[in-house]
C-alpha positions in Angstrom: -4.1 5.8 12.0 -3.5 2.2 11.1 -6.1 1.7 8.4 -7.4 3.9 5.6 -11.0 3.7 4.7 -12.2 5.2 1.4 -15.7 6.8 1.6 -18.1 3.9 2.1 -15.4 1.5 1.1 -13.3 -1.3 2.6 -10.6 -0.8 5.3 -7.2 -0.6 3.6 -3.8 -1.3 5.3 -1.7 1.7 6.1 0.5 3.2 3.4 4.2 2.5 3.8 6.0 5.5 5.0 9.0 6.6 2.9 12.4 6.5 4.6 13.8 9.8 5.9 16.5 11.1 3.5 19.0 10.8 6.2 18.5 7.0 6.2 20.2 6.8 2.8 24.0 6.8 3.0 24.5 7.6 -0.7 27.1 4.9 -1.1 25.1 2.8 -3.6 23.9 0.1 -1.3 22.1 -2.8 -3.0 19.3 -2.6 -2.0 19.0 1.0 -1.0 16.4 2.0 1.6 14.5 3.8 -1.1 14.4 0.7 -3.3 13.1 -1.3 -0.3 10.4 1.4 0.2 9.4 1.2 -3.5 9.1 -2.5 -3.2 6.9 -2.1 -0.1 4.8 0.5 -2.0 4.3 -2.0 -4.9 3.2 -4.7 -2.5 0.9 -2.3 -0.7 -0.7 -1.1 -4.0 -1.3 -4.7 -5.1 -2.8 -5.6 -1.7 -5.1 -2.6 -1.9 -6.2 -3.5 -5.4 -7.0 -7.1 -4.3 -9.0 -5.7 -1.3 -10.9 -3.2 -3.5 -11.6 -5.9 -6.2 -13.1 -8.2 -3.6 -15.1 -5.4 -2.1 -16.5 -4.3 -5.5 -17.4 -7.9 -6.2 -19.3 -8.2 -3.0 -21.1 -4.9 -3.7 -22.1 -6.2 -7.1 -23.4 -9.4 -5.6 -25.3 -7.6 -2.9 -27.0 -5.2 -5.3 -27.7 -7.9 -7.9 
């Protein structure tokens, strides 16, 4: 599934998948694959919040 749709809500982008534990070499890489995933999650959450905020605003405008 490429998009997530809350009940009666907007289509949201897919949630970033966490790296497999075997993808981390445990040698202290900077950045670590888990840090990159956390950054992707932060961007995803912010994007979803923007989408939801626009959707809520449209709902308010439509229902006056």
